KETI-384802 format. One record per residue: y, z negated, x of N, C-alpha, C in turn; residue in one letter. Coordinates in steps of 0.02 Angstrom, whole numbers, plus 50000, padded with zeros to 5 digits. Atoms other than C-alpha are relative to their C-alpha. Last residue first. Layout:
! KETI-384802
YZXYZXYZXA...
***
This chain:
! KETI-384802
500484999449945509144843454587499314997549980K500104992949984510144846454431499455000950053K500444997250051509904828454375499845007350015R500685002349983510624822054539499505003049951K500254996049944512164832754510499304997950021L500004992950018512524825954337499705004250055L500684998050019511984808454392499975007349980A500344997149942513664806754480499305002549984P500255005149955514374803954305499695003550061K499465000849951515364814654184499844994150046L500175005549955513954821354076500524999750055L499505000849947514324832253925499844993750040V500314998949935512684834753830500494999450058E500435005649982513294826753668499675000850068D499685006549993514764838753656499564994350024P499965003450065513824855153689500244992850009P500545004950005514244862453862500074996449933V499855006150038515284878353862499394995549997Y500275000850067514834891453992500154993149972Q499865006850021515694898154148499804999349927L500605002850032514874914054213500084992749981A500195005949960516364917754329499384996449971L500094997849931516514935354258499774994250044I500614996149994516234928954082499865002050072N500575004550009517544915254094499345003750009L500035004449942518824927454166499394995549995L500284996049947518424940154029499934995950064K500724999450013518724927153896499665003750057K500305006249976520394923853979499254999749985R499955000449927520944941853962499654993850027E500514995949969520274943053784500014999650076E499744993649976521314928453723499465003950036T499544997250050520814913653613500335006550023Q500334994550035519274909453717500455003249947N500034994249957520324899153838499705006049964M499334997349991520774886853701500005006350042L499774997250064518984883853649500675003450007E500394993950013518434881553830500235003449936F499714994449962519864869253861499625006549990P500205000049929519124858653721500375005650036T500354993949981520024855653557499814999450074Q500725000849989520414837753510499625006650005N500315001350065522154841453442499245000150004E500074993650035522714848953608499614999249935F499364996449994523384833053689499995006549961L499575002550054521844823853625500675003649999E499365002649975520804834653740500444998049941R499454998850047518954837653704500644996750027V499745006350027517834837753858500595001549954V500305000850066516944854453884500204993349968S499624995850047518074859154030499714999849930N499335002950009517414844354131500415004149950I500005006450036515604849754101500714997349989H500214999250070515754868154145500054993549962C499484996350035516754865054305499835000749925T499445004550011515534851854366500545003349958I500225004750051514084863954343500564995049983L500024996350063514984877554441499824995449942H499304999550022515374864854577500055004049935V499775006750020513544860354593500705000549971D500305001450065513014878754594500204993249974T499624996650052514254882254734499724998549930D500114992850001513404869154841500415003149944E499854996250060513894851354885499855007450010L500614997550030513004842755029500115004149936N500364995849952514554840755138499375003049970S500104993550032515624834654992499555004550043F500004994349954515514816555044499875006449961T500614996049999516004803754915500065005550052S500445002249946517404791854965499355003850002G499665000049935518304793954801499554997050052K499535005549987517044796254661500335000650069P499975000649927516264813454633500514994650018L500634997149975515724814054450499944999350076I500545003550035517054802454380499325002450025Q500165006349965518204808954517499494995749963R500414998349941518124826554444499784993550034I500664998050025518714819754276499545001950058L500375006150018520144810354361499305001849976V500435001849944520674826854441499604993749986H500674997250010521294831654268499544998650058N500365003950050522764819654284499285002649992K500125006649972523374827454447499584995849952E500584999349957523144844854371499834993350033I500604998450038524284840754227499395000250044R500375005850026525564831554333499365001649963G500604996550023526184846254434499514994849973K499754993650026527954839354453499435004749981Q499935000450073527164822154466500255006549971W500594997150031526624827154643500044999749923S499854999950071528404823954703499415003149962A500185006550027528174818954886500184999549925Q500415004449959529044834954944499914993149968P499615003549950529754844954798499544995650042D499685006150022528454855554712500454997250055C500215006449971528144872854779500374994249968Y499455004749992528194889954696499724993350023F500185006949985527004904654708500644995950010I499415003349970527244921454624499824992650009R499785006250030525704932254591500664997850031T500485002350050524794948654626500224993549966R499895007050020526094958854721499484998149947R499805000950070525354974854793500094992649984A499285000950006525364976454984500244999049929G499694993450005523614983754999500754999749990N500024996749935522964966955064500305007149999E500674997949982523544958454905500025004050065F500124992749996525234950054899499295001450022F499624996450051525684932554840499855007449998E500235002050066524304923654936500355004049946L500674997350011524594933455097499734998149931N499954992850008526464929955087499315003049985H499784997850066526214911455052500015007649992V500064992949985525174906255201500205004049939G499394997449970525874888855170499955007450021K499674995650047524554883255045500615003650031F500464994850021523314875355167500335005249954E500014994649951524744865955251499545005849978T500555000649952524994855755095499975006050046G499804997549934526714857655015499464999150053N499635004849958526184856254834500115003150069D500435004049957525734869454705500424995250042T499615005749974526444879354560499534995550040L500415005549975525694896554524500464994750031I499595005249968526534909654416499544994350020V499344997349982525774926354361500444995150038P499695004549951523964920154371500705002550019F500285006850004523044927354220500374995050044L499915002750068524084942954193499774992849995K499285001150014524264946654379500114996849932R499795005849960522394944254408500734998449985F500215005950038522054956354264500194993650038L499625000350062523094969854349499824993849959D499355002949988522374966154522500424999449936I499544994449995520574968554471500714997250003G499624998850060519574953954407500375006650000L500415000750060518184952454535500375002249937L500524994949999519154959454683499574999849937N499674993550009520694949054642499495005649997T499804999450070519634933454618500325006849986L500624999350040518794935954787500185001049926R500264993249991520464939154871499375001249959D499534995350031521234923354800499735007250004F500095000850072519684913154847500455004949963V500644996950018519704920155025499864999449925A499914992850007521554916055040499355003449978L499634999050062521204897655010500085007549986I500465001450055519854897755145500345000949932S500504994650004520994906355271499534999049941K499684994450034522414894255236499505005749991Q499604995649958521254879955285500315005649958S499335000150030520494864755203500475004350042K499525004449967518684868355246500675000749966D500325002849940517084876755184500464995150038P499764996949938517874878655012499644997050060L500215003649939517054875054844500225003950061L500354995949951518024881954695499844995750061F500155003949940518564873054536499595004450047V500484996749956519414881354389499914995850062L499965000549927520274869554270499445003750034M500614997449970520624872954087500095000050076F500335005149959522034861454030499345002450029N500675001350028522464874753899499654994150033T499984999750074524334878153921499334998949967D499625005450030524404871954102499965000049924R499554996450047523024883254165500354994749958F499995002150069522304872954309500505004049959L499474996050030521774879054481499984998749925M499955000350073520744867354590500605004149977T499374997050022520164870454769500004999949924L499984996450063518794858454822500715002849989L499505002550048518474852855000499955004249937V499874996250060517064854655128500524996649955K499954992749994517194846455298500215003549936G500574997150035516554828755270500045007649998S500414995949956517724822355407499385003049965N499694997749938518434808855293499485003750044R499965005249949517534807655127500285003150064A500535004950002517934821355003500114994650053G500385000949938519524831054975499464994649990I500315006750004520264838154816499564999350061V500655000949968521464852854831499764992949990T500045005849956522894858454719499325000150036D500524999349949523514872454606500014994050048M499895005149948524464872354442499425000250048E500615002849972524424888554340500194995050055V499935003449936525884892954228499324997250021I500425006049991525784905754088500084997250071P500524999249949527284917454070499584993650006L500654998650029528194916053905499445000950051N500315005850033529744907253970499305001249973P500644997250022530234920854096499594994649964N499924992850009532084917854131499375003249972T499484999250051531964899154107500105007349983E500325001050064530324899854203500505000349942M500414994250015531194907554354499684999449931Y499554994550016532544894154354499615006249979S499715001450066531254880254344500475005749979T500524999650051530274887854489500304999049930F500114992850012531814890754596499485001049945D499404997750036532234872254575499955007449985T500095002050070530444868054623500615002049958Y499955007250011530664878154781499904998449927S500615002350033530034896054802500004992449989R500094996350062531584906054851499394997749960G499394996650020531444898955026499875004649940K499745002550063529924887655030500625003749975R500474998450054528934897255162500264997749932Y500014992950017530444897355278499555001449939Q500454995949960530654878555280499945007149972Y500404996550050532194871355198499555004950037E500204993249982532814859255330499595002849943V499514997249953533814843555298499855007350015K500324997649940532824839055143500535003250045T499554997049951533454828455002499625002150061L500344999849936532344825254853500455003750049V499774994649957533314820254699499664999450068E499505002249952532314809454585500185005850045H499724994549959531304812054429500524997250047P499334997950019530524795754374500235005750045R499485002649956528674795054403500685002649978R499484995049992527464797554261500564997050042Q499375002050029526084785154293500525005450014R499484995749970524324791354322500664998449965Y499495004549975523154777354281500555003850036R499614996949947522094788354172500554995350022V499434996450027521014776854070500405002750058K499345003049989519444772254162500545004349968R499644996649946517884779254083500694996950007P499604994450022517124765753973500335003450060L500404993950002515704754954037500415006149984D500124997849931516854740754093499605006550002I499404996649974517484739453915499885002750070N499485004749979515724735453857500595003950028R499464997249959514494746053758500504994550016V500235000249931512984736253695500545002650048E500474994749982513974733653537499734998850070F500434998750058514854718953451499485005450014A500694999449977515534712953618499525001049941S500365005950026517174707353535499265000150020M499695006049971518184719553643499624993749979D500225000149930516944733253593500294993850035I500695002250000517234728853410499734999750072Y500005007250016519114730053435499294997350003N499775003549941518914746953522500004992549989Y500554999749951517874753053374500204996350064I500525004850021519204746953253499424999950049T499755006849987520574755853349499484994849982K500095001549929519554771853351500224992950016K499464997549957519474771253161499844998450073S499515005249986517824769253069500555002950044L499695002550061516664781752983500484994250010G499805006849983515544783953134500354996749941I500605004249998514644799153066500184992750012E500275001250067516274807453013499394995549999P499585004350042517034804753187499714998749931G500425003950044515574812053286500404995549952H500614996450016516324826253389499554996349951T499834993150018518144820853405499385003849977A499714999850067517614802653400500145007149977F500535001750048516454804653549500275000449929I500464994350002517794813653652499464998749947H499664994550034519074800153608499545006049993N500025001450072517864786153652500335005749962I499495004650025517684794053824499904998949925S499564997350051516074801853888500484994749975Q499314999649976515374795454053500495002849949G499914993549967513564799354011500715000850027K500385000249938513244780853974500055006550039A499575003449951514644782153846499644999750067V499464995349984513574795053755500484996950051L500234994749954511994784453762500545004950020P500275002249935512884768853695499775005750045A499515000749946513954776453558499684999150068L499634993749988512654783253437500444999450061L500494995149976511414768753448500325006850012D500165001649931512884756753433499525005250030N499434998149960513484765453276499864998750074I499984992749999511744764253199500585002450044E500534997849954511604745953248500015007550006V499775001249933513284742453165499495002250052G499504994849985512684750753005500264999350071Y500364993849989511134739653004500475005750019S500345000849936512224724253026499635006450017V499504999449947513354730352886499704999350069M499814992949995511864733152770500495001150056T500574996749967511204715852807500155007350008I499975001449929512924708852767499435003350038D499414997449967513004717752599500004998850075R499754993250014511244715752532500565002050045G500494994750018510924697152530500355006749989P500014999150072512294686952616499535005749982R499834993450026511814683552794499975000049925L500344998750064511854665652857500245006749973T499574996350046512314664753041499605001549937V500344995050040511504651453149500495003349952A500185002350068512604642753275499675005749961P
***
């Protein structure tokens, strides 16, 4: 049916809606969330997030619900007792119970969560991720394979770049899972000269929720490298680009600050960013789609 517009007011509202659509559509097309867009363009939009979601539900804009980045479907699992008959040697003194006890004694130490992300089956290359729990900043490194040797190479490279004293300050406590690639614990904890550089602890078996921050942040990687993607053609420059873009997304958990902003609050972490040449991406340029890597090429 035809819609009769009241002179002045309704025409103005239609024009205003077009302006909002022209703002939202290109940013959502880059994979940006409504929260990220609001954090950087809230005053221009002038409406609440709830209202915008309602308008999207009513198809008032070109943006549709299917266009929005999937909400994190990571469900907090209920803590449960994990019973193991054998406590493997590498876990002795490094279990999740040991981790909680150590953090009670050393509450001010920063915690880094560590994991790997794999590509399509038999694609060879994998990603090593290390996330600073207090900032959600995630480092991403390209590995030739999922082996203890490849993990150790990253630790040694970082130690050589940063110096062992700075490495200790940045990575004093690392929490990871029980993957075989992380079981060479002595070599990871101690540098080749015998000096301790970190302490590593392990989640309980089948309890990935114990390092939930990094699990949730992998969703951002998967927006650019969907499950089933092959990593065989990835290069270090690709992974560097991915790292810069995902850490430039505002985080509601941290009052809409970006991980880059939070990391720049201490000199030690600023130095890490500079050494790795990681650079902040302006809000409207953040791209969380496979097109990010195609555009580079």
